OpenMM code with the backbone's topology and positions (N, CA, C; nanometers):
from openmm import Vec3, app, unit

residues = "UNK UNK UNK UNK UNK UNK UNK UNK UNK UNK UNK UNK UNK UNK UNK UNK UNK UNK UNK UNK UNK UNK UNK UNK UNK UNK UNK UNK UNK UNK UNK UNK UNK UNK UNK UNK UNK UNK UNK UNK UNK UNK UNK UNK UNK UNK UNK UNK UNK UNK UNK UNK UNK UNK UNK UNK UNK UNK UNK UNK UNK UNK UNK UNK UNK UNK UNK UNK UNK UNK UNK UNK UNK UNK UNK UNK UNK UNK UNK UNK UNK UNK UNK UNK UNK UNK UNK UNK UNK UNK UNK UNK UNK UNK UNK UNK UNK UNK UNK UNK UNK UNK UNK UNK UNK UNK UNK UNK UNK UNK UNK UNK UNK UNK UNK UNK UNK UNK UNK UNK UNK UNK UNK UNK UNK UNK UNK UNK UNK UNK UNK UNK UNK UNK UNK UNK UNK UNK UNK UNK UNK UNK UNK UNK UNK UNK UNK UNK UNK UNK UNK UNK UNK UNK UNK UNK UNK UNK UNK UNK UNK UNK UNK UNK UNK".split()
positions = [
    Vec3(-0.6807, 1.3650, 0.9012),
    Vec3(-0.5867, 1.2710, 0.8527),
    Vec3(-0.4871, 1.3489, 0.7768),
    Vec3(-0.3589, 1.3611, 0.8584),
    Vec3(-0.3074, 1.4288, 0.7352),
    Vec3(-0.1966, 1.3703, 0.6970),
    Vec3(-0.1251, 1.3834, 0.5527),
    Vec3(-0.0511, 1.2907, 0.4904),
    Vec3(0.0358, 1.1826, 0.5727),
    Vec3(0.1186, 1.2837, 0.6614),
    Vec3(0.1846, 1.1530, 0.7547),
    Vec3(0.1080, 1.0134, 0.8077),
    Vec3(0.0072, 1.0567, 0.8609),
    Vec3(-0.1070, 0.9442, 0.9053),
    Vec3(-0.1632, 0.8940, 0.8139),
    Vec3(-0.1429, 0.9355, 0.7118),
    Vec3(-0.2107, 0.8718, 0.6022),
    Vec3(-0.1122, 0.7343, 0.5565),
    Vec3(0.0032, 0.7990, 0.5258),
    Vec3(0.1234, 0.7094, 0.5078),
    Vec3(0.1668, 0.6124, 0.6030),
    Vec3(0.1431, 0.6589, 0.7201),
    Vec3(0.1426, 0.5271, 0.8336),
    Vec3(0.0122, 0.4238, 0.8027),
    Vec3(-0.0693, 0.4784, 0.7760),
    Vec3(-0.1592, 0.4046, 0.7578),
    Vec3(-0.1604, 0.2657, 0.6283),
    Vec3(-0.1144, 0.3794, 0.4990),
    Vec3(-0.0796, 0.2457, 0.4274),
    Vec3(0.0503, 0.1793, 0.4143),
    Vec3(0.1240, 0.2139, 0.5288),
    Vec3(0.1986, 0.0986, 0.5506),
    Vec3(0.1816, 0.0000, 0.6386),
    Vec3(0.1174, 0.0217, 0.7251),
    Vec3(-0.0054, -0.0982, 0.8285),
    Vec3(-0.0829, -0.1842, 0.7414),
    Vec3(-0.1346, -0.1148, 0.6400),
    Vec3(-0.2152, -0.2066, 0.5441),
    Vec3(-0.1310, -0.2503, 0.4162),
    Vec3(-0.0256, -0.2435, 0.3928),
    Vec3(0.0416, -0.2809, 0.3045),
    Vec3(0.0166, -0.3941, 0.2363),
    Vec3(0.0409, -0.4869, 0.3161),
    Vec3(0.0040, -0.6156, 0.2767),
    Vec3(-0.1335, -0.6963, 0.2146),
    Vec3(-0.2179, -0.6454, 0.3223),
    Vec3(-0.3585, -0.6555, 0.2465),
    Vec3(-0.3771, -0.6015, 0.1180),
    Vec3(-0.3464, -0.5166, 0.1021),
    Vec3(-0.3402, -0.4125, -0.0402),
    Vec3(-0.2462, -0.4867, -0.1402),
    Vec3(-0.1400, -0.5553, -0.1049),
    Vec3(-0.0444, -0.6118, -0.2143),
    Vec3(-0.1330, -0.7448, -0.2715),
    Vec3(-0.2011, -0.8053, -0.1372),
    Vec3(-0.2244, -0.9513, -0.1380),
    Vec3(-0.3231, -0.9559, -0.2699),
    Vec3(-0.4380, -0.8035, -0.2479),
    Vec3(-0.5532, -0.8001, -0.3450),
    Vec3(-0.5085, -0.7916, -0.4953),
    Vec3(-0.3678, -0.7176, -0.5353),
    Vec3(-0.3295, -0.7151, -0.6393),
    Vec3(-0.2566, -0.8425, -0.6670),
    Vec3(-0.1829, -0.9218, -0.6097),
    Vec3(-0.1419, -1.0138, -0.6420),
    Vec3(-0.2393, -1.1112, -0.6770),
    Vec3(-0.3419, -1.1318, -0.5739),
    Vec3(-0.4605, -1.2432, -0.6263),
    Vec3(-0.5299, -1.2013, -0.7193),
    Vec3(-0.5614, -1.0695, -0.7719),
    Vec3(-0.6055, -1.0710, -0.9258),
    Vec3(-0.5599, -1.0917, -1.0151),
    Vec3(-0.4295, -1.0368, -1.0372),
    Vec3(-0.3400, -1.0980, -1.1531),
    Vec3(-0.3410, -1.2423, -1.1385),
    Vec3(-0.3123, -1.3012, -1.0647),
    Vec3(-0.3063, -1.4274, -1.0362),
    Vec3(-0.4566, -1.5096, -1.0742),
    Vec3(-0.5441, -1.4744, -1.0267),
    Vec3(-0.7107, -1.5056, -1.0963),
    Vec3(-0.6976, -1.4782, -1.2597),
    Vec3(-0.6308, -1.3659, -1.2901),
    Vec3(-0.6657, -1.3726, -1.3853),
    Vec3(-0.6217, -1.4471, -1.5139),
    Vec3(-0.4495, -1.4730, -1.4372),
    Vec3(-0.3793, -1.5585, -1.5507),
    Vec3(-0.4521, -1.6685, -1.5144),
    Vec3(-0.4800, -1.7585, -1.4355),
    Vec3(-0.5299, -1.8863, -1.4215),
    Vec3(-0.6395, -1.8959, -1.5180),
    Vec3(-0.7370, -1.7997, -1.4725),
    Vec3(-0.8950, -1.8075, -1.5350),
    Vec3(-0.8291, -1.8451, -1.7181),
    Vec3(-0.7776, -1.7240, -1.7551),
    Vec3(-0.7300, -1.7534, -1.8922),
    Vec3(-0.6982, -1.8943, -1.9147),
    Vec3(-0.5992, -1.9014, -1.8584),
    Vec3(-0.5101, -2.0468, -1.8781),
    Vec3(-0.6489, -2.1734, -1.8778),
    Vec3(-0.7494, -2.1877, -1.7918),
    Vec3(-0.8493, -2.2645, -1.7756),
    Vec3(-0.9762, -2.2287, -1.8818),
    Vec3(-0.9946, -2.1495, -1.9187),
    Vec3(-1.0471, -2.0812, -2.0833),
    Vec3(-1.0154, -2.1645, -2.2075),
    Vec3(-0.8494, -2.1574, -2.1813),
    Vec3(-0.8138, -2.2188, -2.3017),
    Vec3(-0.7864, -2.3705, -2.2945),
    Vec3(-0.8146, -2.4255, -2.1573),
    Vec3(-0.7368, -2.5377, -2.1030),
    Vec3(-0.6070, -2.5704, -2.1525),
    Vec3(-0.5718, -2.5113, -2.0799),
    Vec3(-0.3863, -2.5317, -2.0697),
    Vec3(-0.3615, -2.5325, -1.9260),
    Vec3(-0.2830, -2.6493, -1.8688),
    Vec3(-0.2321, -2.6936, -1.7372),
    Vec3(-0.0955, -2.6597, -1.7329),
    Vec3(-0.0433, -2.7697, -1.6121),
    Vec3(0.0663, -2.7474, -1.5714),
    Vec3(0.1314, -2.7193, -1.5008),
    Vec3(0.2678, -2.7303, -1.4678),
    Vec3(0.3230, -2.6860, -1.3445),
    Vec3(0.3096, -2.5507, -1.2818),
    Vec3(0.3054, -2.4783, -1.3727),
    Vec3(0.3431, -2.3197, -1.3231),
    Vec3(0.1700, -2.2774, -1.3302),
    Vec3(0.0843, -2.3144, -1.3698),
    Vec3(-0.0517, -2.3271, -1.3651),
    Vec3(-0.0984, -2.3831, -1.2209),
    Vec3(-0.0639, -2.4928, -1.2008),
    Vec3(-0.0720, -2.5369, -1.0922),
    Vec3(-0.0522, -2.4455, -0.9529),
    Vec3(0.1029, -2.4278, -0.9755),
    Vec3(0.1761, -2.3396, -0.8926),
    Vec3(0.0783, -2.1857, -0.8526),
    Vec3(0.0882, -2.1503, -0.9522),
    Vec3(0.0183, -1.9725, -0.9202),
    Vec3(-0.1428, -2.0280, -0.8992),
    Vec3(-0.2196, -2.1103, -0.9456),
    Vec3(-0.3457, -2.1779, -0.8736),
    Vec3(-0.3284, -2.1863, -0.6988),
    Vec3(-0.2309, -2.2453, -0.6791),
    Vec3(-0.1940, -2.2905, -0.5156),
    Vec3(-0.1695, -2.1789, -0.4539),
    Vec3(-0.1406, -2.0873, -0.5349),
    Vec3(-0.0329, -1.9831, -0.3979),
    Vec3(-0.1928, -1.8811, -0.4053),
    Vec3(-0.2332, -1.9002, -0.4401),
    Vec3(-0.4126, -1.8074, -0.4230),
    Vec3(-0.4606, -1.8329, -0.2891),
    Vec3(-0.4205, -1.9761, -0.2103),
    Vec3(-0.4486, -2.0051, -0.0953),
    Vec3(-0.3220, -2.0286, -0.0043),
    Vec3(-0.2013, -1.9928, -0.0248),
    Vec3(-0.1114, -1.9593, 0.0957),
    Vec3(-0.0581, -1.8543, 0.0853),
    Vec3(0.0400, -1.8595, 0.1997),
    Vec3(0.0870, -1.7073, 0.2622),
    Vec3(0.1829, -1.7261, 0.1801),
    Vec3(0.2373, -1.5902, 0.1044),
    Vec3(0.3316, -1.5925, 0.0321),
    Vec3(0.4052, -1.4597, 0.0337),
    Vec3(0.5122, -1.4145, 0.0474),
    Vec3(0.6275, -1.3060, 0.0205),
    Vec3(0.5891, -1.2303, -0.0639),
    Vec3(0.5070, -1.0911, -0.0186),
    Vec3(0.4558, -1.0059, -0.1342),
    Vec3(0.5702, -0.9130, -0.1279),
    Vec3(0.7433, -0.9073, -0.0750),
    Vec3(0.8056, -0.7650, -0.0411),
    Vec3(0.8683, -0.7333, -0.2260),
    Vec3(0.8911, -0.8548, -0.3329),
    Vec3(0.8728, -0.7916, -0.4333),
    Vec3(0.8213, -0.6800, -0.5011),
    Vec3(0.6656, -0.6769, -0.4398),
    Vec3(0.5672, -0.5983, -0.5269),
    Vec3(0.5866, -0.4466, -0.4617),
    Vec3(0.6545, -0.4878, -0.3402),
    Vec3(0.6530, -0.3244, -0.2313),
    Vec3(0.6665, -0.1986, -0.3053),
    Vec3(0.7952, -0.2234, -0.4275),
    Vec3(0.8123, -0.0837, -0.4890),
    Vec3(0.7262, -0.0483, -0.5600),
    Vec3(0.6348, -0.1208, -0.6092),
    Vec3(0.5383, -0.0719, -0.6984),
    Vec3(0.4127, -0.0255, -0.6068),
    Vec3(0.4089, -0.0819, -0.4512),
    Vec3(0.2836, -0.0241, -0.3754),
    Vec3(0.3404, 0.0986, -0.3134),
    Vec3(0.4660, 0.1111, -0.2585),
    Vec3(0.5146, 0.3238, -0.2279),
    Vec3(0.5185, 0.3902, -0.3399),
    Vec3(0.5491, 0.3233, -0.4930),
    Vec3(0.5086, 0.3908, -0.6062),
    Vec3(0.3709, 0.4672, -0.6039),
    Vec3(0.2698, 0.4131, -0.5916),
    Vec3(0.1458, 0.3895, -0.6275),
    Vec3(0.0819, 0.5306, -0.4538),
    Vec3(0.1243, 0.4869, -0.3716),
    Vec3(0.0892, 0.5734, -0.2545),
    Vec3(0.1875, 0.6739, -0.2545),
    Vec3(0.2948, 0.6914, -0.3228),
    Vec3(0.3529, 0.8739, -0.3022),
    Vec3(0.2266, 0.9060, -0.4464),
    Vec3(0.2061, 0.8402, -0.5379),
    Vec3(0.1153, 0.9299, -0.6699),
    Vec3(0.0443, 0.9436, -0.6059),
    Vec3(-0.0463, 0.8677, -0.5090),
    Vec3(-0.1805, 0.9109, -0.5016),
    Vec3(-0.1784, 1.0137, -0.3885),
    Vec3(-0.0705, 1.0212, -0.2671),
    Vec3(-0.0286, 1.1091, -0.1872),
    Vec3(-0.0294, 1.2320, -0.2283),
    Vec3(0.0611, 1.2298, -0.3284),
    Vec3(0.1008, 1.3698, -0.4350),
    Vec3(0.0061, 1.4100, -0.4929),
    Vec3(-0.0646, 1.3601, -0.5603),
    Vec3(-0.1392, 1.4108, -0.6689),
    Vec3(-0.3024, 1.3816, -0.6547),
    Vec3(-0.3404, 1.3207, -0.5613),
    Vec3(-0.4998, 1.3051, -0.5418),
    Vec3(-0.5508, 1.3337, -0.3546),
    Vec3(-0.4637, 1.2945, -0.2624),
    Vec3(-0.5277, 1.3177, -0.1679),
    Vec3(-0.5097, 1.4788, -0.1240),
    Vec3(-0.6184, 1.5062, -0.0562),
    Vec3(-0.6598, 1.6285, -0.0237),
    Vec3(-0.6874, 1.6220, 0.1646),
    Vec3(-0.6054, 1.7031, 0.2062),
    Vec3(-0.6551, 1.6744, 0.4065),
    Vec3(-0.7776, 1.7646, 0.4063),
    Vec3(-0.8140, 1.8357, 0.2813),
    Vec3(-0.9322, 1.9310, 0.2940),
    Vec3(-1.0676, 1.8403, 0.3279),
    Vec3(-1.0616, 1.7567, 0.2335),
    Vec3(-1.1822, 1.6651, 0.2039),
    Vec3(-1.2246, 1.6263, 0.3632),
    Vec3(-1.1757, 1.5685, 0.4741),
    Vec3(-1.2068, 1.5338, 0.5886),
    Vec3(-1.2830, 1.6942, 0.6543),
    Vec3(-1.2743, 1.7631, 0.5748),
    Vec3(-1.3366, 1.9026, 0.7071),
    Vec3(-1.5014, 1.8819, 0.6909),
    Vec3(-1.5616, 1.7960, 0.5380),
    Vec3(-1.6569, 1.7917, 0.6095),
    Vec3(-1.7594, 1.7011, 0.6494),
    Vec3(-1.6180, 1.6297, 0.7353),
    Vec3(-1.6956, 1.5313, 0.8789),
    Vec3(-1.7561, 1.4080, 0.8080),
    Vec3(-1.7501, 1.3847, 0.6737),
    Vec3(-1.8397, 1.2485, 0.6402),
    Vec3(-1.7485, 1.1545, 0.6415),
    Vec3(-1.7972, 1.0007, 0.6454),
    Vec3(-1.7196, 0.8808, 0.6753),
    Vec3(-1.6304, 0.8393, 0.5030),
    Vec3(-1.7439, 0.9250, 0.4949),
    Vec3(-1.7244, 0.8999, 0.2916),
    Vec3(-1.5491, 0.9865, 0.2614),
    Vec3(-1.5437, 1.0673, 0.3410),
    Vec3(-1.4109, 1.1682, 0.3353),
    Vec3(-1.2937, 1.1302, 0.3698),
    Vec3(-1.3134, 0.9819, 0.4389),
    Vec3(-1.1995, 0.9874, 0.5570),
    Vec3(-1.1133, 0.9130, 0.4551),
    Vec3(-0.9537, 0.9984, 0.4693),
    Vec3(-0.8555, 0.9824, 0.3964),
    Vec3(-0.7957, 0.8140, 0.3317),
    Vec3(-0.8075, 0.7669, 0.4450),
    Vec3(-0.7670, 0.5921, 0.4409),
    Vec3(-0.8880, 0.5556, 0.3658),
    Vec3(-0.9962, 0.5379, 0.3917),
    Vec3(-1.0789, 0.4569, 0.2823),
    Vec3(-1.0793, 0.5201, 0.1270),
    Vec3(-1.0625, 0.6292, 0.1292),
    Vec3(-1.0614, 0.7342, -0.0297),
    Vec3(-0.9195, 0.6545, -0.0979),
    Vec3(-0.8092, 0.6047, 0.0453),
    Vec3(-0.7241, 0.5562, -0.0626),
    Vec3(-0.7259, 0.4174, -0.0964),
    Vec3(-0.8122, 0.3162, -0.0004),
    Vec3(-0.8452, 0.2033, -0.0577),
    Vec3(-0.9224, 0.1691, -0.1294),
    Vec3(-1.0622, 0.2676, -0.1707),
    Vec3(-1.1339, 0.2697, -0.2657),
    Vec3(-1.0538, 0.3092, -0.4039),
    Vec3(-0.9898, 0.3713, -0.4272),
    Vec3(-0.8541, 0.4360, -0.5268),
    Vec3(-0.7921, 0.2885, -0.5159),
    Vec3(-0.7523, 0.2105, -0.4426),
    Vec3(-0.6446, 0.0936, -0.4760),
    Vec3(-0.7167, -0.0167, -0.4944),
    Vec3(-0.8271, -0.0761, -0.4502),
    Vec3(-0.8907, -0.1485, -0.5371),
    Vec3(-0.9830, -0.1178, -0.6544),
    Vec3(-1.0444, -0.0031, -0.6788),
    Vec3(-1.1229, 0.0521, -0.7407),
    Vec3(-1.0856, 0.0957, -0.8738),
    Vec3(-0.9237, 0.1434, -0.8819),
    Vec3(-0.8527, 0.2120, -0.9843),
    Vec3(-0.7395, 0.1353, -0.9984),
    Vec3(-0.6702, 0.1269, -0.9205),
    Vec3(-0.5052, 0.0630, -0.9605),
    Vec3(-0.4980, -0.0932, -0.9855),
    Vec3(-0.5738, -0.1368, -0.9057),
    Vec3(-0.5745, -0.3199, -0.9402),
    Vec3(-0.6641, -0.2831, -1.0360),
    Vec3(-0.7878, -0.2668, -1.0578),
    Vec3(-0.8655, -0.3118, -1.1925),
    Vec3(-0.7387, -0.2423, -1.3295),
    Vec3(-0.6866, -0.1313, -1.3374),
    Vec3(-0.5980, -0.1345, -1.4072),
    Vec3(-0.4891, -0.1802, -1.4681),
    Vec3(-0.4201, -0.2509, -1.3191),
    Vec3(-0.2998, -0.3104, -1.3391),
    Vec3(-0.3868, -0.4514, -1.4186),
    Vec3(-0.4962, -0.5209, -1.4114),
    Vec3(-0.5262, -0.6744, -1.3992),
    Vec3(-0.5553, -0.6419, -1.5564),
    Vec3(-0.5916, -0.5394, -1.6028),
    Vec3(-0.6559, -0.5090, -1.7362),
    Vec3(-0.5475, -0.5368, -1.8524),
    Vec3(-0.4469, -0.4783, -1.7991),
    Vec3(-0.3297, -0.5306, -1.8904),
    Vec3(-0.2582, -0.6621, -1.8955),
    Vec3(-0.2540, -0.7880, -2.0044),
    Vec3(-0.1738, -0.8641, -2.0031),
    Vec3(-0.0169, -0.8813, -1.9549),
    Vec3(0.0324, -0.7495, -1.9641),
    Vec3(0.1453, -0.7064, -1.9552),
    Vec3(0.2290, -0.6945, -1.8000),
    Vec3(0.1071, -0.6231, -1.7577),
    Vec3(0.0771, -0.6020, -1.6344),
    Vec3(0.0757, -0.7633, -1.5023),
    Vec3(0.0157, -0.7882, -1.5811),
    Vec3(-0.0488, -0.9660, -1.4659),
    Vec3(0.0871, -1.0429, -1.4933),
    Vec3(0.1204, -1.0494, -1.6431),
    Vec3(0.2518, -1.1402, -1.6596),
    Vec3(0.4093, -1.0512, -1.5519),
    Vec3(0.3865, -0.9244, -1.5612),
    Vec3(0.4992, -0.8589, -1.4591),
    Vec3(0.5108, -0.8677, -1.3129),
    Vec3(0.3568, -0.8927, -1.2393),
    Vec3(0.3290, -0.9170, -1.1241),
    Vec3(0.3807, -1.0954, -1.0597),
    Vec3(0.3505, -1.1335, -1.1784),
    Vec3(0.3578, -1.2934, -1.1639),
    Vec3(0.4929, -1.3138, -1.1748),
    Vec3(0.6253, -1.2557, -1.2502),
    Vec3(0.7726, -1.2235, -1.2881),
    Vec3(0.8368, -1.2106, -1.1719),
    Vec3(0.7633, -1.1026, -1.1542),
    Vec3(0.8094, -1.0216, -1.0119),
    Vec3(0.8134, -1.1201, -0.8911),
    Vec3(0.7030, -1.1513, -0.8860),
    Vec3(0.6427, -1.2494, -0.7630),
    Vec3(0.7292, -1.4169, -0.7896),
    Vec3(0.8178, -1.4207, -0.9226),
    Vec3(0.8923, -1.5740, -0.9120),
    Vec3(0.7960, -1.6719, -0.9727),
    Vec3(0.7096, -1.6728, -1.0126),
    Vec3(0.5656, -1.7364, -1.0355),
    Vec3(0.5703, -1.8225, -1.1642),
    Vec3(0.6339, -1.6930, -1.2519),
    Vec3(0.6142, -1.7352, -1.4320),
    Vec3(0.7908, -1.7052, -1.4490),
    Vec3(0.8278, -1.8090, -1.5409),
    Vec3(0.9873, -1.7919, -1.5570),
    Vec3(1.0145, -1.6381, -1.6005),
    Vec3(1.1773, -1.5838, -1.5816),
    Vec3(1.1993, -1.4830, -1.5865),
    Vec3(1.3706, -1.4662, -1.5571),
    Vec3(1.4278, -1.3982, -1.6545),
    Vec3(1.5518, -1.4211, -1.5879),
    Vec3(1.5889, -1.3226, -1.4849),
    Vec3(1.5060, -1.1969, -1.4773),
    Vec3(1.5688, -1.1232, -1.3952),
    Vec3(1.4193, -1.0216, -1.3408),
    Vec3(1.3622, -1.1287, -1.2279),
    Vec3(1.2505, -1.0579, -1.1564),
    Vec3(1.2541, -0.9023, -1.1381),
    Vec3(1.3738, -0.8225, -1.1016),
    Vec3(1.3626, -0.7167, -1.0854),
    Vec3(1.3330, -0.5699, -1.1932),
    Vec3(1.3860, -0.6847, -1.3136),
    Vec3(1.3253, -0.6016, -1.4224),
    Vec3(1.1739, -0.5721, -1.4622),
    Vec3(1.1122, -0.6937, -1.3924),
    Vec3(0.9907, -0.7309, -1.4017),
    Vec3(0.9362, -0.6192, -1.3034),
    Vec3(0.9553, -0.5923, -1.1754),
    Vec3(0.9409, -0.5017, -1.0904),
    Vec3(0.9588, -0.3225, -1.1560),
    Vec3(1.0689, -0.3300, -1.2059),
    Vec3(1.0783, -0.2158, -1.2575),
    Vec3(0.9910, -0.1671, -1.3536),
    Vec3(0.9380, -0.2627, -1.4321),
    Vec3(0.8401, -0.2170, -1.5194),
    Vec3(0.7125, -0.2141, -1.4685),
    Vec3(0.6640, -0.2327, -1.4056),
    Vec3(0.5439, -0.2189, -1.2787),
    Vec3(0.5331, -0.1202, -1.2283),
    Vec3(0.6660, -0.0294, -1.1629),
    Vec3(0.7010, 0.0672, -1.0589),
    Vec3(0.6633, 0.1806, -1.2397),
    Vec3(0.7309, 0.1705, -1.3046),
    Vec3(0.7103, 0.2347, -1.4321),
    Vec3(0.5745, 0.2742, -1.4720),
    Vec3(0.4539, 0.1850, -1.4828),
    Vec3(0.3583, 0.1500, -1.4924),
    Vec3(0.2385, 0.2772, -1.3890),
    Vec3(0.3088, 0.2219, -1.2612),
    Vec3(0.2295, 0.2559, -1.1673),
    Vec3(0.2546, 0.4439, -1.1551),
    Vec3(0.3960, 0.4913, -1.2309),
    Vec3(0.4280, 0.6361, -1.2473),
    Vec3(0.3877, 0.7159, -1.3323),
    Vec3(0.3196, 0.5584, -1.4452),
    Vec3(0.2817, 0.6726, -1.6072),
    Vec3(0.1118, 0.6544, -1.5983),
    Vec3(0.0637, 0.5687, -1.5109),
    Vec3(-0.0992, 0.5220, -1.5511),
    Vec3(-0.1595, 0.6747, -1.5256),
    Vec3(-0.2732, 0.6330, -1.6228),
    Vec3(-0.3942, 0.8076, -1.6110),
    Vec3(-0.4764, 0.7640, -1.4973),
    Vec3(-0.4408, 0.8779, -1.4085),
    Vec3(-0.5449, 0.8670, -1.2536),
    Vec3(-0.6547, 0.8992, -1.2605),
    Vec3(-0.7677, 0.8697, -1.1978),
    Vec3(-0.9254, 0.8888, -1.2361),
    Vec3(-0.9388, 1.0085, -1.2050),
    Vec3(-1.0540, 1.0414, -1.2697),
    Vec3(-1.0882, 1.2149, -1.2342),
    Vec3(-1.1366, 1.1967, -1.1060),
    Vec3(-1.1203, 1.3091, -1.0373),
    Vec3(-1.1363, 1.2860, -0.8835),
    Vec3(-1.2477, 1.4200, -0.8431),
    Vec3(-1.3253, 1.4824, -0.9151),
    Vec3(-1.4495, 1.5553, -0.8957),
    Vec3(-1.5489, 1.4746, -0.8095),
    Vec3(-1.6384, 1.5772, -0.7221),
    Vec3(-1.6853, 1.5463, -0.6586),
    Vec3(-1.8062, 1.4294, -0.7024),
    Vec3(-1.8902, 1.3330, -0.6361),
    Vec3(-1.9897, 1.2611, -0.7155),
    Vec3(-2.0959, 1.3851, -0.7795),
    Vec3(-2.1284, 1.4909, -0.7164),
    Vec3(-2.2137, 1.5554, -0.7477),
    Vec3(-2.1570, 1.6282, -0.9093),
    Vec3(-2.0758, 1.6874, -0.8896),
    Vec3(-2.0521, 1.7377, -1.0346),
    Vec3(-1.9919, 1.6555, -1.1126),
    Vec3(-1.9486, 1.4933, -1.0951),
    Vec3(-1.8837, 1.4022, -1.2035),
    Vec3(-2.0483, 1.4158, -1.2715),
    Vec3(-2.1564, 1.3647, -1.1888),
    Vec3(-2.2725, 1.3486, -1.2439),
    Vec3(-2.3314, 1.4350, -1.3230),
    Vec3(-2.2680, 1.5372, -1.3146),
    Vec3(-2.3148, 1.6886, -1.3992),
    Vec3(-2.2300, 1.7254, -1.5119),
    Vec3(-2.1119, 1.6574, -1.4984),
    Vec3(-2.0296, 1.6889, -1.5926),
    Vec3(-2.1012, 1.6490, -1.7490),
    Vec3(-2.1630, 1.5415, -1.7748),
    Vec3(-2.1508, 1.5238, -1.8950),
    Vec3(-2.2893, 1.6343, -1.9703),
    Vec3(-2.3891, 1.6884, -1.8558),
    Vec3(-2.4460, 1.8083, -1.8979),
    Vec3(-2.3782, 1.9290, -1.9211),
    Vec3(-2.2896, 1.9499, -1.8197),
    Vec3(-2.2155, 2.0815, -1.8256),
    Vec3(-2.1300, 2.0772, -1.9527),
    Vec3(-2.0842, 1.9570, -2.0232),
    Vec3(-1.9982, 1.9665, -2.1490),
    Vec3(-2.1018, 1.9863, -2.2664),
    Vec3(-2.2050, 1.9102, -2.2346),
    Vec3(-2.3344, 1.8504, -2.3556),
    Vec3(-2.4053, 2.0668, -2.4288),
    Vec3(-2.3721, 2.1238, -2.2705),
    Vec3(-2.4510, 2.2469, -2.2860),
    Vec3(-2.3958, 2.3614, -2.3612),
    Vec3(-2.2727, 2.3511, -2.4080),
    Vec3(-2.2017, 2.4719, -2.4787),
    Vec3(-2.1041, 2.3696, -2.5739),
    Vec3(-2.0977, 2.3281, -2.6679),
    Vec3(-2.0016, 2.2292, -2.7193),
    Vec3(-1.8840, 2.3164, -2.7265),
    Vec3(-1.8351, 2.4149, -2.7254),
    Vec3(-1.7340, 2.5234, -2.7940),
    Vec3(-1.6695, 2.5115, -2.6542),
    Vec3(-1.6870, 2.4583, -2.5192),
    Vec3(-1.6652, 2.4699, -2.4054),
    Vec3(-1.5011, 2.3605, -2.3919),
] * unit.nanometer
topology = app.Topology()
chain = topology.addChain("A")
for resn in residues:
    res = topology.addResidue(resn, chain)
    for name in ("N", "CA", "C"):
        topology.addAtom(name, app.Element.getBySymbol(name[0]), res)
C-alpha cells in the first residue's frame, strides 16, 4: 500500500476513527462528573450523545492533521515488504490512532474539554478556537517510538549495557 492508498483508507474510515475519539473524550468527561456526583443537562446531553448519531465534521481538521503527521513521520511503505499482516499499513495506522493518539488526547483534561467544545457539547464562545487548539495539539504531540518489537524489547538492555551511550 502506498501513501495515496493509505490516505484513501483513512478517508473512508474517518468517521469510525473520529467516533472513537469523541466517545473516549465524552466517556471520560461523564465518568468524571459521575465520580463527583455532578449532574445537569450538559452532562445528560453528553451522556446521551454516546448513543446517538452525531455530526463529527467539527473534528475533521484534527483528524486530517493526525493523518498528515502519521503519513509524513511514521508511515513506511517498506514495512509491507515483509508480507506480514502485522505490517499492513492501514492496520498500523489504526493501531497508532486507537492506542496512541486517542489515549494521548483523553489523558489531558484540556483536550477532552476542547473536543467537547468543538462539538458544541460544552459551552464555548467560538468552537473553531477549540478545534484550532486540538489541531495544534495534534501537531505538537510526542509521537511513539516506532522501533520494531524485537529492538524495542532489547532497547533497555542495550542502553544499560554502556551508560555512556
